[in-house]
Each structure stands twice: as structure tokens, then as C-alpha cells.
C-alpha positions in Angstrom: -31.6 6.0 26.4 -34.5 5.0 24.1 -34.5 4.7 20.3 -36.4 8.0 19.8 -33.8 9.9 21.8 -31.0 8.4 19.7 -32.8 9.3 16.6 -33.3 12.9 17.7 -29.6 13.3 18.5 -28.6 11.8 15.2 -31.0 14.1 13.2 -29.7 17.2 15.1 -26.1 16.2 14.3 -26.9 15.6 10.7 -28.7 19.0 10.4 -25.7 20.8 12.0 -23.2 19.1 9.6 -25.5 19.8 6.7 -25.4 23.5 7.4 -21.6 23.7 8.1 -20.2 21.1 5.6 -20.9 22.9 2.2 -18.9 26.0 3.0 -16.0 23.9 4.4 -16.0 21.4 1.6 -16.2 24.1 -1.0 -13.1 25.8 0.3 -11.1 22.5 0.7 -12.0 21.1 -2.8 -11.3 24.4 -4.6 -8.0 24.5 -6.4 -5.8 22.7 -8.9 -5.8 18.9 -8.7 -4.1 16.0 -10.4 -5.0 12.3 -11.0 -2.3 9.8 -11.9 -3.4 6.5 -13.5 -1.1 3.8 -14.7 0.2 0.3 -14.0 3.2 -1.8 -13.1 4.4 -5.0 -14.8 6.6 -7.0 -12.5 8.3 -10.3 -12.0 7.8 -11.2 -8.4 7.1 -14.1 -6.0 3.7 -15.7 -6.6 2.7 -14.8 -3.1 4.5 -13.4 -0.1 6.8 -16.2 1.1 6.8 -18.1 -2.1 10.0 -19.5 -3.7 8.5 -19.4 -7.2 8.0 -16.3 -9.3 5.7 -15.1 -12.0 4.7 -12.1 -14.1 2.0 -9.9 -12.6 0.3 -6.5 -13.1 -0.7 -3.9 -10.5 -2.7 -0.7 -11.0 -1.4 2.7 -9.9 -3.8 5.4 -8.8 -2.9 8.7 -7.1 -5.1 11.7 -6.4 -4.1 15.0 -4.8 -3.8 18.8 -5.0 -0.9 20.4 -6.8 1.7 21.5 -4.3 4.3 24.2 -4.3 6.9 21.9 -5.8 7.1 18.6 -7.6 6.7 15.5 -5.4 8.7 12.3 -5.3 6.6 9.2 -5.7 7.3 5.5 -5.5 5.6 2.5 -7.0 5.2 1.3 -3.3 2.9 4.3 -2.6 -0.7 3.0 -2.5 -3.8 4.9 -3.7 -3.5 8.2 -1.9 -5.6 11.3 -1.4 -3.6 14.2 0.1 -5.7 16.2 2.6 -2.7 18.2 4.0 0.2 19.5 1.8 2.5 22.1 3.2 5.4 21.4 0.9 7.4 19.8 3.8 4.6 17.5 5.1 1.9 15.7 3.2 -0.8 13.5 4.7 -4.2 12.1 4.0 -6.1 9.0 3.1 -4.6 5.8 1.7 -6.1 2.7 0.3 -5.0 -0.6 -1.3 -6.7 -3.2 -3.4 -6.1 -6.7 -2.1 -6.5 -9.4 -4.8 -7.7 -12.9 -4.0 -5.0 -15.5 -3.0 -6.0 -19.1 -3.3 -5.0 -22.4 -4.9 -5.2 -20.8 -8.3 -2.4 -18.5 -7.3 0.0 -21.3 -6.5 -0.5 -25.1 -5.9 1.1 -24.8 -2.5 -1.9 -22.8 -1.3 -4.5 -25.6 -2.1 -6.0 -26.6 1.2 -5.4 -23.2 2.9 -8.3 -20.8 3.5 -8.3 -18.2 0.6 -7.6 -14.6 1.1 -10.7 -12.9 -0.4 -10.6 -10.0 -2.8 -11.0 -6.8 -0.8 -8.9 -3.9 0.3 -7.2 -2.0 3.0 -8.1 1.5 4.1 -6.3 4.0 6.3 -4.0 7.0 6.1 -0.5 8.1 5.2 2.0 10.7 6.2 5.2 11.7 4.5 7.9 14.3 5.3 10.8 15.7 3.3 13.6 16.3 5.9 15.9 17.4 3.1 15.5 18.3 -0.5 16.6 14.8 -1.6 14.9 12.6 1.0 11.3 11.5 1.6 10.1 9.5 4.6 6.6 7.9 4.3 4.4 5.8 6.5 1.1 4.2 5.7 -1.3 2.6 8.3 -4.2 0.6 6.9 -6.9 -1.8 8.1 -8.1 -4.7 6.1 -11.6 -4.7 4.6 -13.1 -8.1 3.7 -9.7 -9.7 2.8 -8.5 -9.7 6.4 -9.2 -8.1 9.7 -5.7 -7.0 10.5 -3.7 -3.8 10.6 -0.7 -3.2 8.3 1.9 -0.5 8.6 4.4 0.2 5.7 7.4 2.3 6.4 9.9 3.6 3.8 12.6 6.2 3.2 13.8 7.2 -0.2 16.9 9.2 -1.2 16.6 10.6 -4.7 18.9 12.5 -7.1 18.0 14.2 -10.3 20.6 13.1 -12.8 19.1 15.3 -15.5 15.9 17.3 -15.9 14.0 14.1 -16.8 15.9 11.3 -15.1 15.9 10.6 -11.4 17.5 7.8 -9.4 16.2 6.7 -6.0 16.8 4.1 -3.4 16.1 3.4 0.3 15.0 1.0 3.0 11.5 -0.5 3.5 9.8 -2.3 6.4 6.4 -3.7 7.1 4.7 -4.3 10.5 1.3 -6.1 10.9 -1.1 -7.4 13.5 -1.9 -11.0 14.4 -5.1 -11.0 12.3 -3.2 -10.0 9.2 -0.6 -12.8 9.7 -3.3 -15.3 10.5 -4.9 -14.6 7.1 -1.7 -14.9 5.1 0.5 -17.2 7.2 -1.6 -19.0 9.7 -2.2 -22.8 9.5 -4.9 -24.4 11.6 -5.5 -28.1 12.3 -7.8 -28.6 9.3 -5.4 -26.8 7.0 -2.5 -28.7 8.4 -4.2 -32.0 7.6 -5.1 -30.9 4.1 -1.7 -29.5 3.2 0.8 -31.3 5.3 2.1 -28.0 6.7 2.8 -27.8 10.4 0.2 -25.9 12.4 1.1 -22.3 13.1 -0.7 -19.5 15.0 1.1 -16.2 14.5 1.2 -13.1 16.6 1.9 -9.5 15.6 5.3 -8.1 14.6 7.5 -7.0 11.7 6.8 -9.0 8.5 9.7 -7.9 6.4 12.6 -5.5 6.0 14.5 -4.7 2.8 15.7 -2.2 0.3 14.5 -0.9 -3.1 15.8 1.2 -5.9 14.4 2.8 -9.1 15.3 4.8 -12.2 12.5 7.2 -13.1 12.3 8.8 -16.5 9.9 11.7 -17.1 9.1 11.0 -20.7 6.8 14.0 -21.1 5.2 16.5 -18.8 2.4 14.1 -18.1 4.0 10.6 -18.7 6.3 9.1 -16.0 8.0 5.8 -16.4 10.2 3.7 -14.1 12.4 0.6 -13.8 12.8 -0.8 -10.3 14.2 -3.6 -8.3 13.5 -4.6 -4.7 14.6 -7.1 -2.1 12.7 -8.0 1.1 13.7 -10.4 3.8 10.7 -11.9 5.7 11.1 -11.6 9.4 9.1 -12.4 12.6 5.7 -14.1 12.3 6.1 -14.3 8.5 9.4 -16.0 8.5 8.3 -18.4 11.3 5.3 -19.6 9.3 5.4 -23.2 8.1 4.2 -21.9 4.7 7.6 -20.2 4.4 9.8 -22.6 6.4 8.5 -25.7 4.6 9.0 -25.1 0.9 8.9 -21.3 0.8 11.5 -18.6 0.9 12.3 -15.7 3.2 14.1 -14.0 0.4 11.7 -12.0 -1.9 13.1 -10.4 -5.1 11.0 -8.2 -7.4 11.9 -6.4 -10.6 9.6 -4.5 -12.9 8.6 -1.4 -14.9 5.8 1.1 -14.5 4.2 4.0 -16.2 1.7 6.6 -15.1 -0.2 9.4 -16.9 -1.2 12.6 -15.1 -4.5 14.3 -15.6 -4.8 17.9 -14.4 -8.1 19.5 -13.5 -9.4 22.4 -11.4 -12.3 22.8 -9.0 -13.7 26.3 -8.5 
């Protein structure tokens, strides 16, 4: 098929979408929306697999339509845009910022290829099997920082102690592809010579399993705050890496506090 024919098909498709998209987009975008912005201050390992810890900050962004009832949210939820919200099931797009990891992060990383600043883009789905339980899964592909696929799985049980205080806890797990592990845990021959770490070529598998808990306080109608603690045990290709075995730690503890402010707006 020649280039002109390709161009003709593309233009026809764009014209068709241009006629159909405005009405569909107008109907979907119409309604009451919220935007949550905030941040998390945490004391956590310097990098996944590190034995040392440091203070860090992470942004929180969540965008979606108001549903029929209040939603449970966790600091582990990445940037999310709900495209489907039935009250029982919620699903849509998800993204995560990935910050640079290099020798400035920790001296043990000097000599290893840096993980570049980038992101992960994909989708999420969550379901409320009971009034006090949420199960969530995210599947994301790396952009610029790595070429792998990452899946985060979680289940949270939550109880409203008062009208403004909620306690939650539950298990977490992460699975990733070989390309993800290679970026974060792989050690090739040149890196081995530069760092003294044993060479390591990881495959795909589960990266960690653990548990987390939080106490959430709804300070005002728009301001939510939280105290949390989490433990993750590195497994599979992550635990087998020489970066972890030779001077690192499989046990990853994190504690911190977060706050978000909700902005409400409508699109008609």
C-alpha cells in the first residue's frame, strides 16, 4: 500500500472522529468533578532495596467525577482519572511520576546506570466487594525512565471510627517485567567492574509483598490528612539482585504523613 493511500485512510478516519467525538466528549465531560492536590512527607529507604533511609516528599494528584458515595483513597494510589464509576466499580487511566535515581540518591548507586526522570502510564481498576473493603489494581508501562511493565495490587479494609476519622489496613504486592527489573536491579559487566557488585540479569516476577495501615482524619470538608506506616519484603528478581544481597536490605519500612485539598468544579 503506497503512502498516498495510507494518507487517505488516515484523513478519512480523522474526519469521522472529528464529526463523532464532540458530542461524545461533551456528554462524558459534563458533570461534577473534583481535583485533589497534596503531598506526602515520608521517612523511607533511599531507594528500593536500600538499607539506609532518608526523608522524602511525594506529590499527590487525583482527578475524577463525583460518584454516588464517598470513595476510599490511599496514598499508594497514583495519579488517577476515573472514566467509569458505577459506585461498585471504578476504572480509568493512571500515571506515576518516576524521579531520577543515580549516585546522588545514594553512594552505593555510583557506577550503575541511572534511572532517568520519566513516568509510567497505564490504567487502574478498583472494586468495593463490601462496604468496608476496596480492592485495586494498577498496570503501567514505563516512559523514558524504563521500558518495563509494573502491576501494583492492593486490598484495604477500612472502618469509620467517627464521622471524621477512618482507620485502614491491608496487603500490597507488586509484579514487574524483566525490563523494569533490569533498570532498577540489573548489573552488567561494566557496572560490576565499577561497583564491585556481582553481575545480575533479572527476569520478570513479583518484586515485593507487604502490608500497610493508615489513620485518616478529615480535617474539613475539603482537607484530608493521614498518618501511615508500611512494610514491604522484596521478593523474586528484586531480592536476588546483588544490589540488595550485597549491602542492601530485603526489608523496606516506610512511615509518613500526607495531606490533600479537594477542589470541586462542574462542566456543563
